[in-house]
C-alpha positions in Angstrom: 113.8 136.7 74.6 111.1 139.1 75.6 108.5 136.8 74.1 109.8 133.8 76.1 109.7 135.8 79.3 106.2 136.9 78.6 105.1 133.3 78.0 106.8 132.0 81.1 105.2 134.7 83.3 101.9 133.0 82.6 103.1 129.7 84.0 102.2 129.2 87.7 104.1 126.9 90.2 102.9 125.4 93.4 104.9 127.0 96.2 106.4 124.4 98.7 107.8 124.5 102.2 111.5 123.9 102.6 110.7 120.3 103.2 108.8 119.9 100.0 105.2 120.1 101.2 102.6 122.1 99.3 101.6 125.4 101.0 98.4 125.8 99.0 99.8 128.9 97.3 100.7 129.2 93.6 102.7 132.0 91.9 104.0 133.0 88.5 107.3 131.4 87.4 109.1 134.8 87.4 108.0 135.6 91.0 109.0 132.2 92.2 112.6 132.5 90.9 112.9 136.1 91.9 111.8 135.5 95.4 113.4 132.1 95.9 110.3 130.1 96.6 110.6 126.4 96.8 108.9 124.6 93.9 109.1 121.2 92.1 110.5 120.0 88.8 111.3 116.8 87.0 114.6 115.5 85.6 114.5 112.7 83.0 117.6 110.8 82.1 117.7 108.5 79.1 120.3 105.8 79.6 121.5 103.3 76.9 122.2 100.0 78.5 124.3 98.5 75.7 126.8 101.4 75.5 126.5 102.6 79.1 125.8 106.1 77.9 123.6 108.9 79.0 121.8 111.2 76.6 122.4 114.9 77.3 120.9 118.0 75.7 122.4 121.5 75.0 120.1 124.1 76.4 118.8 126.7 74.0 120.6 130.1 74.0 117.4 131.9 75.0 117.0 130.0 78.3 116.9 132.2 81.4 119.5 129.9 83.2 122.5 127.9 82.0 121.9 129.0 78.4 123.9 127.0 75.9 125.3 124.5 78.4 125.0 120.7 78.2 122.4 119.3 80.7 119.9 116.6 81.6 118.2 114.6 78.8 115.0 116.4 79.5 113.7 118.5 82.4 111.0 120.9 83.3 109.0 122.6 86.0 105.8 121.0 87.4 103.1 123.6 86.8 100.6 124.3 89.5 98.1 121.5 89.8 100.1 119.1 87.6 101.6 115.8 88.6 105.2 114.7 88.5 105.0 111.6 86.2 102.7 113.2 83.7 105.0 116.2 83.6 108.0 113.9 83.0 106.3 112.2 80.1 105.1 115.4 78.6 108.5 117.2 78.9 110.2 114.3 77.1 107.6 114.4 74.3 107.8 118.2 73.9 111.5 118.7 74.2 112.8 115.6 72.3 109.8 114.2 70.5 110.0 110.9 72.5 106.6 109.5 73.5 106.8 106.8 76.2 104.2 105.2 78.5 104.5 105.5 82.3 106.2 102.1 82.7 109.3 103.4 81.0 109.9 105.9 83.8 111.7 104.9 87.0 111.7 107.5 89.8 115.1 107.0 91.4 115.4 109.8 93.9 114.4 113.4 94.8 117.1 116.0 94.6 117.0 119.5 96.3 118.8 122.0 94.2 119.5 125.4 95.9 121.5 127.9 93.9 121.6 131.6 92.8 122.6 132.7 89.3 122.4 135.7 87.0 123.9 138.0 89.5 121.4 137.1 92.1 118.4 137.7 89.9 117.6 134.0 89.5 117.1 132.0 92.7 116.4 128.3 92.2 115.1 126.4 95.2 113.9 123.3 93.5 112.8 119.8 94.5 113.6 117.6 91.5 112.0 114.3 90.9 114.7 112.4 89.1 113.5 109.7 86.6 115.6 107.2 84.7 114.5 105.8 81.3 116.6 102.7 80.3 116.7 101.9 76.6 118.5 98.8 75.3 120.5 100.8 72.7 121.1 104.5 72.0 118.3 106.2 70.1 119.6 107.4 66.7 120.1 111.2 66.9 118.0 111.7 63.8 115.0 110.1 65.6 114.7 113.1 67.9 112.5 116.1 67.2 114.0 119.0 69.2 112.0 121.8 70.6 114.0 124.8 69.4 113.0 127.2 72.2 114.4 124.6 74.7 117.0 122.4 73.1 119.7 123.2 70.5 121.3 119.8 70.3 121.6 116.3 71.9 124.4 113.8 72.2 125.3 110.5 74.0 128.2 110.4 76.5 129.6 107.7 78.7 128.2 108.0 82.1 131.6 107.7 83.6 133.0 110.4 81.3 130.1 112.7 82.1 130.6 112.2 85.9 134.3 113.1 85.4 133.4 116.3 83.5 131.0 117.3 86.3 133.6 116.5 88.9 136.1 118.8 87.1 133.4 121.5 86.9 133.8 121.8 83.1 132.3 125.1 82.0 130.4 123.6 79.1 128.2 121.6 81.4 125.5 122.6 83.9 127.1 122.0 87.3 125.9 119.2 89.6 127.7 118.1 92.7 128.5 114.5 91.9 130.0 114.0 95.3 126.7 115.0 96.9 123.1 113.9 96.3 123.3 113.9 92.6 126.0 111.3 92.6 123.2 108.8 93.3 122.5 108.8 89.6 125.9 107.4 88.7 126.1 105.1 91.7 122.8 103.5 90.8 124.0 102.8 87.2 127.3 101.5 88.4 125.8 99.1 90.9 123.4 97.7 88.3 126.0 97.0 85.6 129.1 96.2 87.6 127.6 93.5 89.7 129.3 90.2 90.6 127.2 87.5 89.1 128.5 84.8 91.5 127.9 86.9 94.6 124.4 87.8 93.4 123.6 84.1 92.8 124.8 83.2 96.3 122.7 86.0 97.8 119.6 84.8 96.0 120.3 81.2 97.1 120.6 82.4 100.7 117.2 84.2 100.4 115.6 81.1 98.9 116.9 78.9 101.7 114.7 80.8 104.2 111.7 79.0 102.8 111.1 75.3 103.4 109.4 73.6 100.4 106.3 71.7 101.7 104.0 69.4 99.6 100.5 69.8 101.0 98.1 67.0 101.0 94.4 66.7 101.8 91.9 63.9 101.9 89.3 64.1 99.1 87.5 60.8 99.7 84.5 62.6 101.2 84.2 65.1 98.4 81.1 64.5 96.1 81.8 64.0 92.4 79.9 67.2 91.5 82.3 69.2 93.8 85.3 67.6 92.1 83.9 69.0 88.8 83.5 72.4 90.4 87.0 72.2 91.9 88.6 72.3 88.4 86.7 75.4 87.5 87.5 77.0 90.8 91.2 76.5 90.2 90.9 78.3 86.9 89.1 81.2 88.6 91.7 81.3 91.3 94.5 81.6 88.6 92.7 84.8 87.5 93.0 86.2 91.0 96.7 85.8 90.5 96.7 87.8 87.3 94.9 90.7 89.0 97.0 90.6 92.1 100.3 90.9 90.1 98.8 94.1 88.5 97.6 95.4 91.8 101.2 95.3 93.2 102.7 97.4 90.4 101.7 98.3 86.9 104.8 96.8 85.2 104.8 93.7 87.4 102.9 91.4 85.0 105.4 92.1 82.2 108.3 91.5 84.6 106.8 88.2 85.7 106.4 87.0 82.1 109.9 88.1 81.2 111.5 86.3 84.1 109.6 83.1 83.4 110.5 83.2 79.7 114.2 83.6 80.5 114.4 81.4 83.6 116.5 78.8 81.7 119.0 81.3 80.3 121.5 80.9 83.3 121.7 79.8 86.9 121.2 83.4 88.0 118.1 83.8 85.8 116.7 80.6 87.4 117.3 82.0 90.9 115.7 85.3 90.0 112.6 83.5 88.8 112.4 81.2 91.8 112.6 84.0 94.3 110.2 86.2 92.3 107.6 83.4 92.3 107.7 83.4 96.1 107.4 87.2 96.5 105.2 87.9 93.4 107.1 91.1 92.9 110.7 92.4 92.7 110.6 93.3 96.5 111.5 90.7 99.1 108.8 90.2 101.8 111.3 89.0 104.4 113.8 91.9 103.9 111.6 95.0 104.6 110.5 94.9 101.0 114.1 95.5 99.8 114.4 95.1 96.0 116.2 91.9 94.9 115.9 92.9 91.2 116.4 96.2 89.4 115.0 97.6 86.1 118.1 96.1 84.5 116.6 92.7 85.1 113.2 93.7 83.6 111.3 93.1 80.4 112.3 94.6 77.1 109.5 96.3 75.3 109.6 97.6 71.7 107.8 100.9 70.7 108.3 101.4 66.9 106.4 104.7 67.0 108.0 106.3 70.1 110.1 108.7 68.0 110.4 110.0 64.4 111.0 106.9 62.2 114.6 106.2 61.0 115.3 104.0 58.0 116.8 100.7 59.0 116.0 101.1 62.7 113.2 98.9 64.2 112.4 101.4 66.9 112.9 102.2 70.5 113.4 99.3 72.9 113.1 100.1 76.6 113.1 98.3 80.0 109.8 98.2 81.8 110.6 100.1 85.0 109.9 99.6 88.6 111.3 101.6 91.6 113.9 100.3 94.0 111.7 101.4 96.9 108.4 99.6 96.9 105.6 102.2 96.4 103.5 102.4 99.5 100.3 102.9 97.4 101.1 99.9 95.2 99.1 100.3 92.0 96.0 101.5 93.7 97.0 105.2 93.4 99.0 107.3 90.9 102.7 106.7 91.8 103.3 110.4 92.2 100.3 111.1 94.4 100.9 111.9 98.1 98.6 111.9 101.1 98.1 115.7 101.0 96.8 115.6 97.4 94.5 112.8 98.2 93.0 114.5 101.3 92.5 117.8 99.4 90.7 115.9 96.7 88.6 113.9 99.2 87.3 117.1 100.9 85.9 118.3 97.6 83.8 115.1 97.2 80.2 114.3 98.2 79.7 111.7 101.0 79.0 108.9 98.5 82.1 109.9 96.5 84.2 109.9 99.6 83.1 106.4 100.4 84.2 105.3 96.9 87.5 107.1 97.2 88.3 105.4 100.6 86.5 102.2 99.9 88.0 98.7 99.4 87.0 98.2 95.8 88.2 101.2 93.8 91.5 102.4 92.3 92.5 106.1 92.1 93.6 107.6 88.8 94.5 110.9 87.2 92.5 112.9 84.7 95.8 114.2 83.3 97.3 110.7 82.8 94.1 109.6 81.1 94.1 112.6 78.8 97.8 112.1 78.0 97.3 108.4 77.2 94.2 109.2 75.2 96.2 111.7 73.1 99.1 109.4 72.6 97.3 106.1 72.1 93.8 107.2 71.2 93.3 104.1 69.1 93.8 101.8 72.0 92.2 103.6 74.9 88.6 102.8 75.7 86.1 105.3 77.1 86.2 105.8 80.8 83.6 107.5 83.0 85.7 109.7 85.3 83.8 112.7 86.7 84.5 115.2 83.8 84.5 118.7 85.1 86.2 118.1 88.4 88.7 120.8 89.4 90.9 118.0 90.9 93.2 115.7 89.0 92.2 112.5 90.8 89.1 110.3 90.2 88.1 106.8 91.3 87.4 103.7 89.2 85.6 100.6 90.5 87.4 97.3 90.4 84.6 95.9 88.2 85.7 98.4 85.5 89.5 98.5 86.1 89.8 94.7 86.0 86.7 94.0 83.8 88.2 91.6 81.3 89.7 89.4 84.1 86.7 89.5 86.4 84.3 88.7 83.5 86.3 85.5 82.9 86.5 84.7 86.6 82.7 85.2 86.9 82.1 82.7 84.1 84.1 80.1 85.9 82.4 80.7 89.2 78.9 80.5 87.7 79.8 77.2 86.0 81.3 75.9 89.3 78.2 77.0 91.1 76.0 75.0 88.7 78.0 71.9 89.6 78.3 72.5 93.4 76.5 69.9 95.6 75.9 72.2 98.5 73.1 74.9 98.3 75.2 77.3 100.3 78.2 76.8 98.0 76.0 77.4 95.0 74.7 80.6 96.5 78.2 81.8 97.4 79.7 81.1 94.0 76.9 82.7 92.0 76.7 85.8 94.3 80.5 86.2 94.1 80.4 86.0 90.3 77.7 88.7 90.3 79.8 90.8 92.7 82.8 90.7 90.4 80.8 92.6 87.8 78.6 94.8 90.0 81.4 95.8 92.5 78.9 95.3 95.3 80.4 92.5 97.5 77.9 92.8 100.5 75.6 89.8 99.6 78.5 87.6 98.5 80.3 88.2 101.7 77.2 87.3 103.7 76.9 84.2 101.6 80.6 83.3 102.3 79.9 83.7 106.1 77.0 81.2 105.8 79.0 78.7 103.7 78.3 75.1 104.9 80.1 72.9 102.5 82.7 70.1 102.4 84.4 72.1 99.6 85.4 75.4 101.2 86.1 78.4 99.0 87.3 82.0 99.6 87.8 84.1 96.6 87.7 87.9 95.9 89.2 91.2 97.1 89.8 91.1 100.9 93.0 92.1 102.6 94.4 95.7 102.5 98.1 95.0 103.5 99.4 96.1 100.0 98.0 99.6 100.5 100.6 100.9 102.9 99.6 104.5 102.1 96.2 104.4 103.7 95.2 100.7 104.2 92.0 101.3 102.2 92.3 99.1 99.0 91.7 95.3 98.9 93.8 92.8 97.0 92.4 89.7 95.2 93.1 86.2 96.6 91.7 82.7 96.6 91.8 79.8 99.1 90.3 76.5 98.2 90.2 73.7 100.7 88.4 70.7 102.2 86.7 71.1 105.5 87.8 69.1 108.5 84.4 68.4 110.0 85.7 66.9 113.3 88.1 69.9 114.1 85.4 72.4 113.0 82.9 70.9 115.5 85.5 71.1 118.3 86.0 74.8 117.9 82.4 75.9 118.4 83.4 77.0 121.9 85.2 80.1 120.7 82.3 81.4 118.6 79.8 80.7 121.4 81.8 82.9 123.9 82.6 85.9 121.7 80.0 88.2 123.4 81.2 87.1 126.8 84.8 88.0 125.8 83.7 91.4 124.5 82.0 92.3 127.7 85.1 91.3 129.8 87.7 93.0 127.6 90.3 95.1 129.5 88.6 98.3 128.1 86.4 100.9 129.5 82.7 99.8 129.3 81.7 102.8 127.2 83.7 101.4 124.3 82.3 97.9 124.4 79.8 96.5 121.9 76.6 95.1 123.2 75.8 93.0 120.1 78.9 91.1 119.1 77.9 88.2 116.9 79.8 84.9 117.3 82.2 84.2 114.4 81.6 80.9 112.7 84.9 78.9 112.5 85.8 76.5 109.8 88.9 74.3 109.8 90.1 73.3 106.4 93.1 71.5 104.8 94.3 73.8 102.0 94.2 72.4 98.4 95.2 75.5 96.5 95.7 79.3 97.0 96.4 82.2 94.7 96.5 86.0 94.5 97.7 87.8 97.6 99.5 84.8 99.2 103.1 86.0 98.6 106.0 85.5 101.0 105.0 84.1 104.4 101.9 81.9 104.2 98.9 82.7 106.4 97.7 80.0 108.8 94.2 81.6 109.2 92.1 84.5 108.1 89.1 86.3 109.6 86.8 87.9 107.1 85.2 90.0 105.8 86.9 93.3 106.6 83.9 95.4 105.6 82.9 97.2 108.8 79.2 97.2 107.7 79.1 93.4 107.8 81.3 93.2 110.9 78.8 95.5 112.7 75.7 93.7 111.4 76.8 90.1 111.2 80.3 89.7 112.8 83.0 87.8 111.0 83.8 84.2 109.9 87.1 82.5 110.4 88.9 79.9 108.3 91.8 77.9 109.9 94.3 76.2 107.5 95.3 73.2 109.6 97.8 71.6 107.2 99.6 74.9 106.8 99.7 75.3 110.6 101.1 71.8 111.0 103.8 72.4 108.4 104.9 75.6 110.1 105.0 74.1 113.5 107.0 71.1 112.3 109.5 72.9 110.0 109.8 76.3 111.9 108.3 76.7 115.3 109.7 73.5 116.8 113.3 74.2 115.6 113.0 77.8 116.9 111.9 76.6 120.3 114.8 74.1 120.4 117.3 77.0 119.9 115.6 80.0 121.6 113.6 78.7 124.5 115.3 77.6 127.8 115.5 73.8 128.2 113.1 73.9 131.2 110.3 75.4 129.1 110.9 73.7 125.7 108.5 70.9 126.4 105.7 73.5 126.8 105.9 74.4 123.1 103.3 72.2 121.4 101.1 72.2 118.4 97.8 72.3 120.4 98.8 75.6 122.0 100.1 77.1 118.8 96.9 76.1 116.9 94.6 77.2 119.7 96.1 80.6 119.9 95.9 81.0 116.1 92.2 80.3 116.4 91.8 82.8 119.2 93.8 85.4 117.3 91.3 85.2 114.4 88.3 85.2 116.8 89.7 88.4 118.4 89.6 90.3 115.1 85.8 90.2 115.6 85.8 91.8 119.0 87.0 95.2 120.2 86.4 98.5 118.5 85.5 98.6 114.8 82.8 101.2 114.1 83.5 104.0 116.6 82.3 107.4 117.7 85.1 110.0 117.9 85.4 112.6 120.7 83.7 115.2 118.5 80.7 112.9 118.0 81.5 112.0 114.4 80.9 108.4 113.4 83.8 106.6 111.9 85.8 103.3 111.8 89.1 102.3 113.3 90.4 101.5 109.8 89.6 105.0 108.5 91.1 106.8 111.5 94.3 104.8 111.8 94.9 104.5 108.0 98.3 102.9 107.3 98.8 102.0 111.0 95.6 100.0 111.2 96.9 96.7 109.9 99.9 96.4 112.2 97.9 97.5 115.3 95.0 95.2 114.4 97.3 92.2 114.0 98.9 93.1 117.4 95.5 93.4 119.0 94.3 90.0 117.7 97.5 88.4 119.0 97.7 89.9 122.5 93.9 90.0 123.1 93.9 86.4 121.9 96.3 85.5 124.8 94.1 87.4 127.2 91.0 85.6 125.9 92.6 82.1 126.3 93.5 82.9 129.9 89.9 84.1 130.5 88.4 80.9 129.0 90.9 78.7 131.0 89.9 80.5 134.3 86.3 79.9 133.4 87.1 76.1 133.0 86.1 76.2 129.4 89.6 75.2 128.2 92.0 72.8 130.0 94.4 74.3 132.5 97.3 72.5 130.8 97.1 75.2 128.1 97.9 78.0 130.6 101.7 77.8 130.6 102.2 76.2 127.2 100.2 79.0 125.4 102.6 81.7 126.7 105.8 79.8 125.9 104.5 78.8 122.5 103.6 82.5 121.9 107.1 83.5 122.9 108.6 81.1 120.4 106.1 82.4 117.8 107.3 85.9 118.3 110.7 85.0 116.8 109.0 83.3 113.9 106.8 86.3 113.0 109.5 89.0 113.5 111.6 87.3 110.9 108.9 88.3 108.3 110.3 91.8 108.6 109.2 95.0 110.4 107.6 96.3 107.2 105.1 93.5 107.2 102.0 93.9 109.4 102.3 90.7 111.3 106.1 91.2 111.9 105.6 94.7 113.0 102.7 93.7 115.4 104.8 90.9 116.8 107.8 93.2 117.5 105.5 95.6 119.4 104.2 92.7 121.6 107.6 91.1 122.3 109.2 94.4 123.3 106.3 95.4 125.5 106.3 92.1 127.3 110.1 92.0 127.6 110.1 95.5 129.1 107.4 94.4 131.6 109.6 91.5 132.7 107.2 88.9 131.3 109.8 87.6 128.9 113.3 87.0 130.2 116.6 86.7 128.3 118.8 84.2 130.2 122.6 84.3 130.5 123.0 81.5 127.9 121.0 83.6 125.4 117.8 81.6 125.6 114.4 83.0 126.6 111.8 82.1 129.1 108.4 83.3 130.4 108.0 84.7 133.9 104.5 83.3 134.7 104.1 85.7 137.6 104.2 88.7 135.3 103.0 87.6 132.0 99.2 87.9 132.7 99.5 91.5 133.9 101.7 92.5 130.9 99.3 90.9 128.4 96.4 92.7 130.0 98.1 96.1 130.0 99.1 95.9 126.3 95.6 94.7 125.4 94.1 97.7 127.2 96.6 100.1 125.5 95.8 98.9 122.0 92.0 98.6 122.5 91.8 102.1 123.9 93.8 103.6 121.0 91.4 101.8 118.6 88.3 102.9 120.5 89.4 106.6 120.3 90.6 106.4 116.7 93.8 108.0 118.1 96.3 107.9 115.3 98.9 110.0 117.1 98.9 107.5 120.1 99.1 104.6 117.7 102.1 106.1 115.9 103.8 106.7 119.3 103.2 103.2 120.4 104.6 101.7 117.2 107.5 104.0 117.1 108.6 103.2 120.6 108.1 99.4 120.5 108.1 98.3 116.9 111.9 98.0 116.6 114.5 95.3 116.3 115.6 95.5 120.0 118.7 93.9 121.3 116.9 90.8 122.8 115.3 90.2 119.4 118.7 90.6 117.7 120.1 87.9 120.0 117.3 85.5 119.0 117.6 86.2 115.3 121.4 85.8 115.3 121.0 82.3 117.0 118.5 81.3 114.4 120.7 82.6 111.6 123.5 80.3 112.7 121.5 77.1 112.3 119.5 78.3 109.3 116.0 77.6 110.6 113.5 78.3 107.7 111.5 81.5 108.1 108.5 80.2 106.3 107.2 77.5 103.9 106.6 77.4 100.2 103.6 75.1 99.6 103.1 73.0 96.5 99.7 71.4 95.9 100.2 67.8 94.9 96.5 66.9 95.1 95.5 69.6 92.6 98.4 68.8 90.4 97.1 65.2 90.1 93.6 66.3 89.4 94.7 68.7 86.7 96.9 66.0 85.2 94.0 63.6 85.0 92.0 66.3 83.2 94.6 66.9 80.5 
């Protein structure tokens, strides 16, 4: 016992606040428990799905707390500087001899345990990260290798029986309040395995009905034969963007996708799971605040023959590839157990170039400790990785070109071949430069080439948007859009690009914040042939790229409008919404021209206003870096509301027809209800709620007695200008606190919004569309 105490005294813990934040202080284990300091630990539960049993261990008699009692499958403190998930994996291996990869561990909740034992000598104020490992069948007891100083025995017990014993406070078991926070463990298991299959099928059907299937068509008669050859290769490259995006969302996501597809024909419920998964490209529903519609119980089964000691006649451990119920804000760009504090502490230790990589678009962040653990467990399968050996911090950055090397190498080959076929010199240049960028991780030249693209066959492919990174908004996801340019519509839209600098100089913003060298954004209108990658859930009607502030500052941006997507949304969604939510007197003002013109102006307005900024202390920065996770929502709101302001400005300058003036406001009002239905966790939906609630509070939008809405044309211009000024000023100052206050106050499902959404719910207006690409299907069929 004395030897154990001497050993544990050497272990240091990070001391936390009573809310779980690191204080920057670490202390020896004995001092922490004697003085009652808050610290962190892990609980790992092994659950056997087939028998509905939990594995529990008997604590060794030499333990300094709860000696000899039955307890969690595996548990342990997180030592100073260590991470949660790596600790969970290591504890399971050390205590029970079970070696599992990170995708076996599902973090289900955090439990704060505050108790005093040993006559007041042992004070345990502990934040516990509770993990669930789901195996298909119980692990044979002889397969475990027990750590004698920690564990004296293990056994399986029905989760219901175990809960009953804890509720009775049986003296042989370490006590947990099953009627309190810890009851979540049993509730989660019960919900997963006592579900009503019929009710779940009906729920998935209802979720699917929110999407209107639309077959998109486009005219290919003007496309040269060489471009048709390139098109087939581009589709293959785009499919690889899909592969990468699935992995970027969550590390067990590709395995889940393959499993659901393989079992889609097993039952009607399995078919519905697969259909809804295809729309969302993850187990989290885009239209339901990213609420999970699947659980780990639905996930893929993986076999690990060498996870434990071998047992004659047993093929080995089978487990479910796990994903959390709550969508991780950092997606798969950061370690799942990394928080903002750890990232910022690490960032301050880096050189300026290293900081740029850490916060840049095209890197993922990983852990030294996870790499080391994987190397020791799977040394035969782990390739060498360059990751700043010698760093005192656990984090390091890896470029996309290395992280996704195999996929990007294949995509680059397809792009080079497509570039060889392409008839347009600008398309050739873009495809070859993008292929090179995939392998060099330097996207500057390829983004410039994309902006200068002048081709009938229009292509956007690569890492661009940062919506999936809800932690900081730093990391870009891969996507692809392939279309045919509408030359007539493109020529008509030159007006907006020509007037971008004029709009900048007249923005409702103090002159000191205005840019003197805004470059007009080229605008291309296309009919979409195919898309892939980050195109889950609601479909975009336009995009404005690149997001790289260096290029925005030097060259501005380019815009692509997806006309056939816009037409489909107007027909299937916006027009029915207007028929229900807009007062009869103003319904005729909702038209496609206004809807499409505002969409154009929205994208143009991404290119004006603050981007690269100077902070009050004189430091140079960007809006994205300062506002972090709030940037996307505020930027979408800015583009929308400043887009309305800009249309009014151009109309008053007689550059657009006056007939647009009223129709653009009423079409925008109808569009608010369309976008809010995307959910307030989605950047566009959040930005739209902010705008609607602001304009409603200013009296610009009116809720009528019959529960329809209308625009007060005497107030709307002032309200639009005031919100434009508010957002632009926050961005210009890089004022994250003000941005947070603005979003907290106005980004909510207010009573007027609830009225509109309830009316739409009654008549089942689709929320968005699910496109199928009939033209591409025919081309690929002809090739087979």
